[in-house]
C-alpha positions as a printed NumPy array, in Angstrom:
array([[-12.34 ,  10.573,   5.75 ],
       [-12.874,   6.832,   6.003],
       [-10.076,   4.298,   6.299],
       [-10.498,   3.044,   2.682],
       [-10.287,   6.657,   1.498],
       [ -7.122,   7.096,   3.564],
       [ -5.535,   3.981,   2.007],
       [ -6.499,   5.167,  -1.479],
       [ -5.043,   8.616,  -0.791],
       [ -1.775,   7.091,   0.472],
       [ -1.597,   4.69 ,  -2.491],
       [ -1.666,   7.679,  -4.853],
       [  1.496,   9.052,  -3.222],
       [  4.209,   7.531,  -5.413],
       [  7.034,   8.431,  -3.04 ],
       [  5.291,   6.726,  -0.118],
       [  4.573,   3.589,  -2.153],
       [  8.08 ,   3.485,  -3.585],
       [  9.685,   3.729,  -0.157],
       [  7.23 ,   1.202,   1.292],
       [  8.284,  -1.225,  -1.463],
       [ 11.963,  -0.565,  -0.854],
       [ 11.831,  -0.916,   2.917],
       [  9.42 ,  -3.867,   3.045],
       [ 10.672,  -5.808,   0.007],
       [  7.268,  -5.452,  -1.692],
       [  6.211,  -4.603,  -5.233],
       [  3.1  ,  -2.479,  -4.836],
       [  4.479,  -0.175,  -7.546],
       [  4.04 ,  -3.059,  -9.993],
       [  7.574,  -2.819, -11.39 ],
       [  8.917,  -5.669, -13.464],
       [  8.307,  -7.491, -16.696],
       [  4.79 ,  -8.508, -17.703],
       [  5.523, -12.169, -16.928],
       [  6.787, -11.263, -13.438],
       [  3.628,  -9.247, -12.791],
       [  1.464, -12.139, -14.002],
       [  3.295, -14.455, -11.617],
       [  2.761, -11.978,  -8.774],
       [ -0.956, -11.905,  -9.605],
       [ -1.356, -15.669,  -9.851],
       [  0.541, -16.392,  -6.636],
       [ -1.372, -13.801,  -4.621],
       [  1.656, -11.616,  -4.003],
       [ -0.118,  -8.429,  -5.065],
       [ -2.972,  -9.097,  -2.624],
       [ -0.454,  -9.814,   0.159],
       [  1.432,  -6.607,  -0.657],
       [ -1.817,  -4.625,  -0.615],
       [ -2.788,  -6.129,   2.742],
       [  0.651,  -5.231,   4.153],
       [  0.305,  -1.688,   2.782],
       [ -3.148,  -1.334,   4.358],
       [ -1.754,  -2.489,   7.695],
       [  1.128,  -0.021,   7.332],
       [ -1.263,   2.847,   6.564],
       [ -3.45 ,   1.881,   9.526],
       [ -0.551,   1.859,  11.95 ],
       [  1.521,   4.753,  10.624],
       [ -1.13 ,   7.139,   9.27 ],
       [ -4.691,   6.325,  10.347],
       [ -4.043,   5.91 ,  14.075],
       [ -2.097,   9.17 ,  14.105],
       [ -4.77 ,  11.336,  12.485],
       [ -6.419,  13.753,  14.896],
       [-10.02 ,  13.013,  15.804],
       [-12.55 ,  15.068,  13.872],
       [-14.198,  17.826,  15.865],
       [-17.919,  18.388,  15.258]])
């Protein structure tokens, strides 16, 4: 598994994303009215939230995975 695959796998876990949003004050779940989501997109909030989620996955998931044995 590569790191991008790990992030994608974690992003598909709705409970993980929901709790990440709640604890970090983010909106990766894309909840809100269409105008609020458009504002998030135009201000770069979604990209910032995705970067924060990737950093979270790296620290809390990726670095804790056991090394693959050949």
